[in-house]
C-alpha positions in Angstrom: 35.8 -57.3 -68.9 38.3 -59.8 -70.3 38.4 -61.9 -73.4 41.2 -64.0 -75.1 42.3 -63.8 -78.7 44.6 -66.2 -80.5 45.4 -66.7 -84.2 48.9 -65.6 -85.0 52.1 -64.6 -83.3 51.3 -63.2 -79.9 53.8 -60.3 -80.4 51.5 -59.3 -83.4 48.2 -59.8 -81.5 49.6 -58.0 -78.4 50.5 -54.9 -80.5 47.2 -54.7 -82.3 45.1 -54.7 -79.1 47.5 -52.2 -77.3 46.8 -49.8 -80.0 43.1 -49.6 -79.2 41.2 -47.1 -77.0 39.3 -48.8 -74.1 41.9 -51.6 -73.9 43.5 -51.4 -70.5 45.8 -54.4 -70.5 47.0 -56.9 -72.9 48.6 -60.0 -71.5 50.8 -61.9 -73.9 51.1 -65.7 -73.6 49.5 -69.0 -74.2 45.8 -69.9 -73.6 44.2 -73.3 -73.5 40.6 -74.3 -73.6 38.7 -77.6 -73.1 39.3 -80.9 -75.0 40.0 -81.2 -77.9 41.6 -77.7 -77.6 43.4 -78.2 -74.3 47.0 -77.6 -75.6 48.2 -74.2 -75.1 48.4 -71.9 -78.1 49.9 -68.4 -78.6 47.3 -65.8 -77.6 46.5 -62.7 -75.5 44.2 -61.9 -72.7 42.6 -58.4 -73.3 41.1 -56.4 -70.5 38.8 -53.7 -71.9 36.0 -51.3 -71.2 33.0 -52.3 -73.3 31.5 -48.8 -72.9 34.6 -47.4 -74.8 35.2 -50.3 -77.3 32.4 -52.8 -78.0 33.2 -56.5 -78.0 32.0 -56.7 -81.5 34.7 -54.2 -82.7 37.3 -56.3 -80.9 36.2 -59.4 -82.8 36.3 -57.5 -86.0 39.8 -56.3 -85.4 40.9 -59.9 -84.5 39.4 -61.4 -87.5 40.9 -58.8 -89.9 44.4 -58.9 -88.4 45.4 -62.6 -88.6 44.8 -65.4 -91.2 41.4 -66.2 -90.0 40.4 -68.1 -93.1 43.5 -70.2 -93.4 43.8 -73.8 -92.2 47.7 -73.7 -92.3 49.8 -76.3 -90.7 50.7 -74.1 -87.7 47.2 -74.0 -86.3 48.3 -76.0 -83.2 50.7 -73.2 -82.2 48.6 -70.4 -83.7 45.0 -71.5 -83.0 42.5 -69.0 -84.6 40.2 -68.6 -81.6 38.3 -66.2 -79.4 38.4 -67.5 -75.8 35.3 -66.4 -73.9 34.7 -66.1 -70.1 30.9 -66.5 -70.3 28.0 -67.9 -72.4 26.9 -64.4 -73.1 30.3 -63.5 -74.5 30.2 -66.7 -76.6 26.9 -65.7 -78.2 28.0 -62.2 -79.0 31.3 -63.5 -80.6 29.6 -66.3 -82.5 27.0 -63.7 -83.8 29.6 -61.2 -84.8 31.8 -63.7 -86.6 28.6 -65.0 -88.5 27.6 -61.4 -89.4 31.2 -60.6 -90.5 31.5 -63.6 -92.8 29.8 -61.7 -95.6 32.9 -59.7 -95.9 35.1 -62.8 -96.7 35.1 -65.0 -99.7 36.5 -68.0 -97.8 35.0 -69.3 -94.6 36.2 -67.8 -91.3 37.7 -70.6 -89.4 38.0 -68.7 -86.0 36.4 -70.8 -83.3 34.8 -69.6 -80.0 36.2 -71.6 -77.0 35.8 -71.4 -73.3 38.8 -69.9 -71.6 40.5 -72.6 -69.4 44.0 -71.3 -68.5 46.7 -68.9 -69.3 50.5 -69.0 -69.1 52.3 -65.6 -69.6 55.2 -65.2 -71.9 58.6 -64.7 -70.4 59.1 -61.0 -69.4 61.6 -60.3 -72.1 59.0 -61.0 -74.8 56.2 -58.9 -73.3 55.4 -55.5 -74.8 57.5 -56.7 -77.8 56.5 -54.1 -80.3 56.8 -51.2 -77.9 60.4 -52.3 -77.2 61.4 -53.3 -80.8 59.3 -51.3 -83.2 62.3 -50.7 -85.5 63.3 -54.4 -85.7 62.6 -56.1 -89.1 60.0 -58.5 -87.7 57.9 -55.6 -86.5 58.2 -53.7 -89.7 57.3 -56.6 -91.7 54.4 -58.1 -89.8 53.1 -55.8 -87.1 53.2 -52.5 -88.9 50.9 -53.7 -91.7 48.4 -54.9 -89.1 48.5 -51.5 -87.3 48.0 -49.7 -90.6 45.0 -51.8 -91.4 43.4 -51.1 -88.0 44.3 -47.3 -88.2 42.4 -47.2 -91.6 39.4 -49.2 -90.7 39.0 -48.4 -86.9 40.6 -45.1 -86.4 37.8 -44.1 -84.0 39.0 -46.7 -81.7 42.8 -46.2 -82.0 44.9 -44.3 -79.6 45.9 -40.8 -80.9 49.5 -41.9 -81.2 48.5 -44.7 -83.3 46.3 -42.8 -85.9 
């Protein structure tokens, strides 16, 4: 099964989902939806096994690992969204975001959009964290996100990431 996630830097988003059991592939790049969200925005396409990691867990991980309550000025480049491939996925994601709202003081701004296109990142940027874990960007931005998911979702993290 596939789903798209966007919200922050796709290097960060890629690393977060690569750390999860049941996620078989994470394609980093840019996703677009339908008008008025037809511009491409940094995101990832996640291929996963819902028997090993439920869609609801993926949505929770996503909402917790980017600024899902912030309407900052970079939202065109970093659209806070879940890109769905079906109406049934949309219903699950919308329900999960609504249920998860109780854990946040500010409103979650993450929107649910139909997937309508993907452009992969250039090869040199793919698997960024795996190739650059010791770089300052990774230490400052990606490591805290990985620590957060290890603490809150350890059951769903690869053993090397726990």
